[in-house]
C-alpha positions in Angstrom: 80.2 81.8 122.0 79.9 79.7 118.8 78.7 81.2 115.5 75.1 80.1 116.0 75.0 81.9 119.4 76.5 85.0 117.8 73.8 84.9 115.1 71.0 84.6 117.6 72.4 87.3 119.9 72.9 89.7 117.0 69.3 89.1 115.7 67.9 89.8 119.1 69.9 93.0 119.5 68.8 94.2 116.0 65.1 93.4 116.5 64.6 94.0 120.3 62.5 90.9 120.9 62.8 87.1 120.7 59.7 86.9 118.5 61.1 89.2 115.9 64.5 87.6 116.1 62.8 84.2 115.5 61.1 85.6 112.4 64.4 87.0 111.1 66.1 83.7 111.5 63.1 81.6 110.4 63.1 79.6 113.7 60.8 79.2 116.7 60.5 81.9 119.4 61.0 79.5 122.3 64.3 78.3 120.7 65.5 81.9 120.6 64.5 82.5 124.2 66.3 79.3 125.3 69.5 80.3 123.4 69.6 83.7 124.9 69.2 82.2 128.4 71.9 79.7 127.7 74.3 82.5 126.5 73.6 84.5 129.7 74.2 81.4 131.9 77.4 80.6 130.0 78.8 84.2 130.2 77.6 84.7 133.8 76.1 88.1 133.0 72.6 89.5 132.2 72.3 90.7 128.6 68.7 91.8 128.5 66.1 93.3 130.8 62.7 91.7 130.1 59.5 93.5 130.1 56.2 93.9 128.1 57.3 91.7 125.3 60.5 93.7 124.6 64.1 93.1 125.5 66.2 96.0 126.7 70.0 95.4 126.2 72.2 95.9 129.2 75.5 97.8 129.0 77.2 94.4 128.9 75.1 93.5 125.9 76.1 96.6 124.1 79.8 95.9 124.8 79.4 92.4 123.5 77.5 93.5 120.5 80.4 95.8 119.4 82.6 92.8 119.2 80.0 90.6 117.6 79.6 93.0 114.8 83.3 92.8 114.0 83.1 89.0 113.9 79.9 89.1 111.8 81.6 91.4 109.2 84.5 89.0 109.2 82.1 86.1 108.5 80.5 88.1 105.6 84.0 88.8 104.1 84.8 85.0 104.4 81.5 84.2 102.7 82.1 86.8 99.9 85.6 85.4 99.3 84.3 81.8 99.2 81.7 82.8 96.6 84.5 84.6 94.6 86.7 81.6 94.7 83.9 79.4 93.5 83.5 81.6 90.4 87.3 82.2 89.8 87.9 85.5 91.6 90.8 86.0 94.0 92.8 83.3 92.3 96.0 83.1 90.2 96.8 81.0 87.2 100.0 80.5 85.3 99.5 79.9 81.6 102.0 78.6 79.0 101.4 78.6 75.3 103.3 78.1 72.0 103.8 81.5 70.3 101.1 81.5 67.6 98.4 80.8 70.3 99.3 84.0 72.1 98.5 86.2 69.2 94.7 86.4 69.6 92.7 83.6 71.2 94.4 83.2 74.5 95.0 87.0 75.0 91.3 87.6 74.4 90.3 84.9 76.9 92.7 86.3 79.5 91.4 89.8 78.9 87.8 88.8 79.3 88.4 86.9 82.5 90.6 89.6 83.9 87.9 92.1 83.4 85.3 89.8 85.0 87.5 89.0 88.0 89.6 92.1 88.7 91.2 90.6 91.8 92.5 87.6 89.9 96.0 87.3 88.6 97.3 85.8 85.3 100.9 84.9 84.5 101.2 84.3 80.7 104.4 83.0 79.0 105.4 81.9 75.6 107.2 78.6 75.8 108.5 75.9 73.5 107.0 72.5 74.1 110.1 71.1 75.9 110.0 73.8 78.6 106.2 73.6 78.8 106.5 69.9 79.7 109.1 70.6 82.3 107.2 73.4 84.1 103.9 71.5 84.0 105.5 68.3 85.3 106.9 70.0 88.4 103.8 72.1 89.1 105.4 75.5 88.3 102.6 76.2 85.8 98.9 75.4 85.8 97.9 74.9 82.2 99.5 74.9 78.8 98.2 75.3 75.3 100.2 73.6 72.5 100.0 73.3 68.7 101.9 70.0 69.0 100.6 66.8 70.7 102.4 66.0 74.0 102.8 62.5 75.2 104.6 62.8 78.5 103.3 61.1 81.7 101.8 62.3 84.0 100.6 65.1 81.8 97.2 64.8 80.1 96.1 66.5 76.9 92.8 67.4 75.4 92.1 68.7 71.9 90.2 72.1 72.2 90.5 73.5 68.8 92.3 73.6 65.5 94.0 75.8 62.9 94.7 75.5 59.2 96.8 77.3 56.7 96.4 80.7 55.1 98.2 82.5 52.4 99.4 86.0 53.4 100.3 88.8 50.9 100.6 92.5 50.5 97.3 94.4 50.3 96.4 95.0 46.6 97.7 91.6 45.5 95.5 89.8 43.0 94.7 87.1 45.6 92.7 89.7 47.5 89.9 89.2 45.0 89.6 85.5 45.9 87.7 83.9 48.8 90.4 81.2 49.0 93.6 80.5 47.2 94.8 77.1 45.7 98.4 76.0 46.0 98.5 75.9 42.2 98.2 79.7 42.3 100.4 80.2 45.3 103.4 78.4 43.7 103.4 80.8 40.8 104.3 83.7 43.2 107.7 84.5 44.8 107.5 82.4 48.0 108.5 83.2 51.5 109.1 79.7 52.8 109.5 78.2 56.3 112.7 76.3 57.1 112.1 72.5 56.6 112.6 71.8 60.4 109.9 74.2 61.6 106.3 72.9 62.3 104.9 75.1 59.5 107.6 73.9 57.1 107.0 70.2 58.0 103.2 70.7 57.6 103.5 72.3 54.2 106.0 69.6 53.0 103.8 66.8 54.2 100.6 68.3 52.8 102.1 69.2 49.4 105.2 67.0 49.0 105.6 67.6 45.2 103.9 70.9 44.6 106.4 73.5 45.7 109.5 74.1 43.6 112.4 74.9 46.0 113.8 77.2 43.3 110.9 79.6 43.8 111.5 79.9 47.6 113.4 83.2 47.5 113.3 83.9 51.2 113.4 81.4 54.1 112.1 82.2 57.7 111.4 80.4 60.9 108.6 82.6 62.3 105.1 83.2 61.1 105.3 86.8 62.2 108.5 87.4 60.2 106.8 85.8 57.2 103.9 88.2 57.6 106.2 91.2 58.0 108.0 90.3 54.8 104.7 89.7 52.9 103.4 93.0 54.1 106.5 94.6 52.7 105.9 93.1 49.3 108.7 90.5 49.4 106.4 87.7 48.3 103.6 85.5 49.5 103.8 83.0 52.4 101.8 80.1 53.7 101.4 80.5 57.5 99.1 79.2 60.2 95.7 80.8 60.2 96.1 82.1 63.8 99.1 84.2 62.8 97.4 85.4 59.7 94.3 86.5 61.6 96.2 88.3 64.3 98.5 90.4 62.1 97.5 94.1 61.6 95.7 94.2 58.2 96.4 97.7 57.1 99.2 96.5 54.8 98.7 92.7 54.9 95.8 90.6 53.6 95.2 86.8 53.8 93.0 84.1 52.3 92.5 80.5 53.4 94.5 77.9 51.5 92.0 75.8 49.6 91.7 72.2 51.0 94.5 72.9 53.5 94.8 70.3 56.3 93.9 71.2 59.9 96.1 70.9 62.9 94.7 70.4 66.4 95.4 72.6 69.4 95.8 70.9 72.8 95.2 71.9 76.4 97.9 70.3 78.6 97.9 70.0 82.4 99.2 67.9 85.2 96.3 65.9 86.9 98.3 65.7 90.1 97.4 69.4 90.7 93.6 70.0 90.7 92.4 72.8 88.4 91.0 76.0 90.0 87.7 77.5 88.9 89.7 80.3 87.2 91.8 77.8 85.2 88.6 75.9 84.2 87.0 79.2 83.1 90.1 80.1 81.0 90.2 76.7 79.2 86.5 77.1 78.4 87.0 80.6 77.0 89.9 79.4 74.8 87.6 76.5 73.6 84.9 79.0 72.8 87.4 81.1 70.9 88.2 78.2 68.6 84.5 77.5 68.2 84.0 81.1 67.0 86.8 80.5 64.4 84.9 77.5 63.1 81.7 79.6 62.8 83.6 82.2 60.8 83.8 82.5 57.0 84.2 79.3 55.0 87.8 78.1 54.4 87.3 78.4 50.7 85.4 77.1 47.7 85.7 73.5 46.7 88.2 72.7 44.0 91.6 71.4 43.3 94.3 72.2 45.9 97.2 72.1 43.4 
């Protein structure tokens, strides 16, 4: 029996007549009658006793119906799984990201999708760009998010958001009274500076090549989280990426945008040789929405001189 025959036989068993089965399946009554006759001929057994417009199932029909119900439930499960796959459920996605992107936006996107699709699986790793390129190139990861542009065939990139610079400081600092802080004011404070070879250090040096006096850089770090921890402890002020500043617990630390600070793009990276699943596409869209929400947040500061 094929699936259409199973469907017709089941409808007839449920309704007790070919006319009602036809209405249930939205087909003609003669078509149902012909199908039942064909099934009986094919099986070589009588499935129904005919009389007075009704069909009385034979013992053979009841035995067959028990098996048909199991098949039908299996078909329903297949259909349910197909619908779940279409919307992202029942899938797995391996996500790579540079550290600052894993502090808020990507965790919120993963959390939202994990709650929406409880049978999905997410593998999330913090990776440097070099390892991200390797894993994506050989298909051992599905999608990456990077604060640095990546030009490495066959990988493709797409800008999905941006971050800027913020000044972090201990709560109660005078900067807390400002909506944004200029570099002219920042350089008057004891500075927690990034090493020159870090992305943050290069960005500050390129944006303000002559503004910062190395003699005022009392402490040097390589991590935005370490800079925030030191600022929260009162060791000085630091210029960090806005993503790290936003994600840090603010019971001891405060931050303000750096006035007229440049923006840096964030990129989605993937290997086009491996098609994206619905779950991966949903994740990328949630991350994109997260960055849109950042842009709709408070203004980056009042207009004015940046030094």
